[in-house]
C-alpha positions in Angstrom: 55.5 44.4 20.6 55.6 46.6 23.6 57.9 45.3 26.4 55.1 45.1 29.0 51.3 45.0 28.4 49.3 44.2 31.5 49.4 40.4 32.0 51.1 39.8 28.7 54.8 40.7 28.7 58.0 39.9 26.9 61.3 38.6 28.1 64.4 38.2 26.1 66.7 35.3 25.6 69.8 36.5 23.9 68.3 37.9 20.6 64.9 36.0 20.8 61.7 37.2 22.6 59.6 35.0 24.7 56.1 36.1 25.5 54.7 35.2 28.8 50.9 35.2 29.0 49.4 35.4 32.5 45.9 36.5 31.4 43.3 33.6 31.4 41.2 34.8 28.6 44.3 35.3 26.4 45.5 31.8 27.4 42.0 30.3 26.4 42.2 32.1 23.1 45.7 31.0 22.2 45.3 27.4 23.2 42.1 27.0 21.0 43.8 28.7 17.9 45.3 26.1 15.4 48.0 28.6 14.7 49.5 28.1 18.1 51.7 24.9 17.9 54.2 23.2 20.0 57.6 24.7 19.3 60.4 23.2 17.3 62.7 22.8 20.3 60.1 21.4 22.5 58.8 18.9 20.0 62.2 17.8 18.9 63.4 17.3 22.5 60.5 15.3 23.5 60.4 13.5 20.3 64.1 12.4 20.5 63.3 11.3 24.2 59.9 9.6 23.7 59.4 9.0 20.2 56.4 10.0 18.0 53.3 10.1 20.1 50.2 12.2 20.8 52.5 14.4 22.9 55.1 15.0 20.2 53.1 14.8 17.0 53.3 17.6 14.4 50.3 16.9 12.3 46.6 17.2 13.5 45.7 13.9 11.5 48.2 11.8 13.4 47.2 13.4 16.7 43.6 13.1 16.2 43.8 9.3 15.0 45.9 8.4 18.0 43.9 10.3 20.5 40.8 8.7 19.3 42.6 5.2 19.7 43.7 6.0 23.3 40.2 7.4 24.2 39.2 3.8 24.0 40.9 3.4 27.3 40.6 6.8 28.9 36.9 7.1 29.0 35.3 7.8 32.4 33.2 4.7 32.6 36.1 2.3 32.1 38.5 4.3 34.5 35.8 4.1 37.3 35.9 0.3 36.8 39.5 0.5 37.8 38.9 2.2 41.1 38.8 -1.1 43.2 42.2 -2.0 41.6 43.5 1.5 42.4 42.2 0.8 46.1 44.0 -2.6 46.2 47.3 -1.2 44.9 47.0 1.7 47.4 46.5 -0.7 50.3 49.7 -2.5 49.3 51.7 0.6 49.6 49.9 1.6 52.9 50.8 -1.8 54.3 54.5 -1.1 53.3 54.6 2.1 55.2 52.7 1.1 58.3 55.8 0.0 60.2 58.1 2.9 58.8 59.0 5.6 61.4 60.3 9.0 60.9 59.7 11.3 57.8 58.9 9.7 54.5 59.3 11.4 51.3 55.8 11.6 49.6 57.5 11.9 46.2 59.0 8.5 46.5 55.9 7.1 47.9 53.7 8.4 45.2 56.1 7.7 42.3 56.3 4.0 43.2 52.6 3.8 43.7 51.8 5.5 40.4 54.2 3.1 38.6 52.4 0.1 40.0 49.2 1.6 38.9 50.7 2.3 35.4 51.9 -1.2 35.0 48.4 -2.6 35.6 46.5 -0.3 33.3 49.2 -0.2 30.6 49.8 -3.9 30.2 48.7 -5.7 33.2 52.1 -6.0 34.7 52.6 -6.1 38.5 55.6 -3.8 39.5 55.2 -4.9 43.1 57.0 -8.2 42.3 59.4 -6.9 39.5 63.0 -6.7 40.6 63.5 -3.9 38.0 61.0 -1.4 39.7 63.4 0.6 41.7 65.8 0.8 38.8 63.1 1.9 36.4 61.9 4.5 38.8 65.5 5.8 38.9 66.0 5.9 35.1 62.6 7.6 34.5 63.4 10.2 37.1 66.9 10.8 35.7 65.5 11.0 32.2 62.8 13.6 33.1 65.4 15.7 34.7 67.7 15.6 31.6 64.6 16.5 29.4 63.8 19.4 31.8 67.3 20.8 31.5 67.4 20.5 27.8 63.9 22.3 27.4 65.0 25.1 29.6 68.3 25.5 27.8 66.5 25.8 24.4 69.0 23.5 22.8 67.6 20.3 21.0 68.3 17.1 22.9 70.6 15.7 20.2 72.9 18.8 20.3 73.0 19.0 24.2 75.6 17.8 26.6 72.9 15.6 28.1 72.6 13.5 24.8 75.2 11.1 25.9 73.6 10.3 29.2 70.3 10.0 27.5 71.6 7.5 24.9 72.6 5.2 27.9 69.3 5.3 29.7 66.8 5.4 26.8 67.4 2.0 25.4 67.1 0.4 28.7 63.5 1.8 29.2 62.5 1.0 25.6 63.7 -2.5 25.9 61.8 -3.0 29.2 58.5 -1.6 27.8 59.0 -3.7 24.6 59.4 -6.9 26.6 56.3 -6.2 28.7 54.2 -5.2 25.7 55.3 -8.4 23.8 54.2 -10.4 26.8 50.9 -8.8 27.0 50.3 -9.2 23.3 50.9 -12.8 23.6 48.4 -13.1 26.4 45.8 -11.2 24.4 46.3 -13.3 21.3 45.9 -16.4 23.5 42.8 -15.1 25.0 41.4 -14.2 21.5 42.1 -17.8 20.1 40.3 -19.3 23.1 37.3 -16.8 23.1 36.8 -15.3 19.6 34.5 -12.3 19.6 32.2 -11.7 16.6 32.8 -8.3 15.0 29.8 -5.9 14.8 28.4 -5.6 11.3 27.4 -2.0 11.5 28.5 0.9 13.6 26.1 1.9 16.3 25.5 5.0 18.5 28.3 6.7 20.3 27.0 5.1 23.5 27.1 1.7 22.0 30.6 2.1 20.6 31.7 3.3 24.1 30.2 0.1 25.6 32.2 -2.0 23.1 35.2 0.0 23.8 34.8 -0.7 27.5 34.5 -4.5 26.9 37.6 -4.6 24.7 39.9 -2.1 26.3 40.9 -3.7 29.6 44.4 -1.9 29.2 46.3 0.3 27.0 48.1 -2.6 25.3 44.8 -4.1 24.2 43.5 -0.7 22.8 46.8 -0.3 20.8 46.9 -3.9 19.5 43.2 -3.6 18.4 44.1 -0.5 16.4 46.8 -2.4 14.3 49.6 0.3 15.0 53.1 -0.4 14.2 55.0 -1.8 17.1 57.2 1.2 17.4 54.2 3.5 17.6 52.8 1.4 20.3 56.0 1.6 22.3 56.2 5.4 21.8 52.7 5.9 23.2 53.3 3.8 26.3 56.6 5.5 26.8 54.9 8.8 26.7 52.3 7.7 29.2 55.2 6.5 31.5 57.2 9.5 31.2 54.7 12.3 31.3 51.5 10.9 32.7 53.0 8.8 35.5 55.2 11.6 37.0 52.4 14.3 36.7 50.0 12.0 38.6 52.6 11.0 41.2 53.6 14.7 42.0 49.9 15.6 42.3 49.4 12.9 44.8 52.6 13.7 46.7 51.7 17.4 47.1 48.2 16.4 48.2 49.5 14.2 51.1 52.2 16.9 51.9 49.4 19.6 52.1 47.5 17.4 54.5 50.4 17.2 56.8 51.1 20.9 56.5 47.5 21.9 57.2 46.1 19.8 60.1 42.7 21.6 60.1 42.2 20.5 56.5 43.3 17.1 57.3 40.9 16.7 60.3 38.0 18.0 58.1 38.8 15.6 55.4 39.2 12.6 57.9 35.6 13.4 59.1 34.3 13.2 55.5 36.2 10.0 54.7 35.1 8.2 57.8 31.5 9.0 57.2 31.7 7.9 53.6 33.7 4.8 53.9 33.7 3.8 57.5 36.1 0.8 57.7 35.8 -0.1 54.0 39.1 -0.2 52.2 37.8 0.3 48.6 36.8 3.7 47.1 34.1 3.3 44.4 32.6 5.7 41.8 29.5 5.9 44.1 31.6 7.2 47.0 32.7 10.3 45.0 29.2 11.9 45.6 30.0 12.0 49.4 33.6 13.0 49.1 33.1 16.7 48.0 35.7 17.9 50.4 38.2 15.5 49.2 37.8 16.6 45.6 38.1 20.3 46.8 41.4 19.3 48.5 42.6 17.8 45.2 41.6 20.7 43.1 43.3 23.1 45.6 46.4 21.0 45.4 46.5 21.3 41.6 46.0 25.1 41.9 48.2 26.0 44.8 51.3 23.9 43.8 51.0 24.2 40.1 52.0 20.7 39.2 52.4 21.7 35.5 53.3 25.5 35.6 53.3 26.2 31.9 53.3 24.8 28.6 55.6 26.3 25.8 54.1 27.0 22.5 55.0 28.8 19.2 53.1 30.9 16.7 52.8 29.4 13.3 51.4 32.7 11.9 51.0 36.3 13.1 48.4 36.3 15.9 46.5 39.4 16.6 45.4 39.7 20.2 43.0 42.7 19.8 40.0 40.4 20.1 41.0 39.6 23.6 41.8 43.2 24.6 45.4 43.7 23.7 46.7 46.0 21.1 49.4 43.6 20.2 50.4 41.3 17.4 52.5 38.2 18.1 54.8 37.7 15.1 55.2 34.2 13.4 57.8 32.1 15.2 57.4 33.7 18.6 57.7 31.5 21.6 54.7 31.8 23.8 54.6 30.6 27.4 51.1 30.4 29.0 51.8 30.7 32.6 49.3 28.6 34.5 51.2 29.1 37.7 50.6 32.9 37.7 47.0 32.5 36.8 46.5 30.1 39.7 47.7 32.8 42.2 45.7 35.6 40.4 43.5 37.5 43.1 41.2 38.7 40.2 40.1 35.1 39.8 40.9 33.5 43.2 40.2 36.4 45.6 42.2 37.8 48.5 43.3 34.4 49.6 44.8 33.4 46.2 48.2 32.7 47.8 46.7 30.5 50.6 45.8 26.8 50.6 41.9 27.0 51.0 40.0 23.9 49.7 36.8 25.5 50.7 37.0 27.8 47.7 35.9 24.7 45.6 32.9 23.5 47.5 30.4 25.7 45.6 32.4 25.9 42.4 32.9 23.3 39.8 36.3 22.8 38.5 35.6 23.9 35.0 33.6 27.1 36.2 36.8 28.9 37.1 38.2 30.2 33.9 41.6 30.8 35.4 42.1 27.1 36.4 44.3 25.0 34.0 45.6 22.1 35.8 45.8 19.9 32.7 46.1 22.5 30.0 43.5 23.7 27.9 41.9 23.3 24.4 41.7 20.2 22.2 45.1 19.1 23.4 44.3 19.1 27.0 45.8 16.1 28.9 44.1 12.9 27.8 44.8 11.3 31.2 43.1 14.1 33.3 40.1 11.9 34.4 42.5 9.1 35.4 44.8 11.4 37.4 41.7 12.8 39.3 40.3 9.3 40.1 43.7 7.9 41.0 44.3 10.9 43.2 40.9 10.5 44.9 41.5 7.0 45.8 45.0 7.3 47.1 44.3 10.5 49.2 41.2 8.9 50.6 42.7 5.7 51.7 46.0 7.0 53.0 44.0 9.7 55.0 41.8 6.9 56.3 44.8 4.9 57.6 47.3 7.6 58.9 47.5 10.8 60.7 50.1 12.9 58.7 52.3 15.6 59.9 55.2 17.6 58.1 58.5 17.8 60.2 58.7 21.1 62.0 60.6 23.7 59.9 60.7 21.9 56.6 60.4 24.1 53.6 60.0 22.6 50.1 62.6 23.8 47.6 60.4 24.1 44.5 61.6 23.9 41.0 59.9 23.3 37.6 61.3 20.3 35.7 58.7 18.6 33.5 56.4 18.9 36.6 56.9 20.8 39.9 59.2 19.0 42.3 60.8 19.6 45.7 64.6 19.3 45.8 64.3 18.9 49.6 61.6 16.2 49.3 58.1 16.3 50.6 58.6 14.6 54.0 55.5 13.4 56.0 55.4 11.5 59.3 52.8 8.8 59.1 51.3 7.8 62.4 48.8 4.8 62.0 45.2 5.7 63.2 43.7 3.4 65.7 41.7 0.8 63.9 38.1 0.4 64.8 37.1 -3.0 66.2 
């Protein structure tokens, strides 16, 4: 391999090369090739932390079967039916912040709200009234930071200096999740005994199966119970959703709200759209999305500009020839490959002269999947299963917060960004909330 080759280049860690890929066509090629797998270090670290799930699985058969099971919940129609609940939970958080003065960290705001929403869709648990909520948030945040340090070091979790810390916090989270899942299973079994449902005799169309799935999949726990998975597998999947999905969605929302405070012209334009679409209504519905195009543009630009997930490490399971995508290069088997979404998202070849600026307008005449350099949720068959939920949750939260508050970033604040599992700011994402005058 040559040391540098346009937008594919090599960096060395001790004696091992890492290939950084910043060319969107090459990223699409690699992430749709079955010979590109999750590397040993990444898989073992995440598996030690989260268990064996769709995120950490090695075999396609396991991944495919569990993805199909979880798709019973993560289908668009069912997720849209959750939007009134997202709205109610957002209104709760808005009420908590109406009397607060001074800068408020949007990371803390969004992480707590995302946990409340997670508890509802995972196993119908209300984290608004749970005394363990703040402790759980602290533990999950600490655990994600430990995982990030281990992945960046390249040392398996069990062999790292962080393992002793992780062995303390890991059982607390698993015990908590197991207790909540057991409670939900008992509720579901009681409901089943009171209202037995006849099983269909013959499989129908995909549309009919989706309708059946919607009716029987009121939360993730019900989907997993219906699939008759082993209990440990159920806990592993829920733990993965909590650790990976909850934080990713929360950081996306936090950066969106911070961006509105940072760019008052964008905020003013969005307020006009939200006021016209919602008026005084405190619930965002599926139908409203048709009239909230600028909101969706703001959220897409947030995902692009701040790079919530900047890269996903992979490894070659065989020699990979890149000649078909314009590179006279072969990646040897066992090479660590880093598709750099963050670099692609700032590439002027795909996003124009204002690629390094926050410009939501770029998305008004462009669908999210039409820009081939946009990878907010990864790419290929292992694209994030929760992408639709994150987008719907983000739309509801940003719309309702913007409806209720004026937002401003304290003068002189600069976010100190760093890539953990997701992009974070070490200096927080402070926003000053000023309640808007309520219409009479």
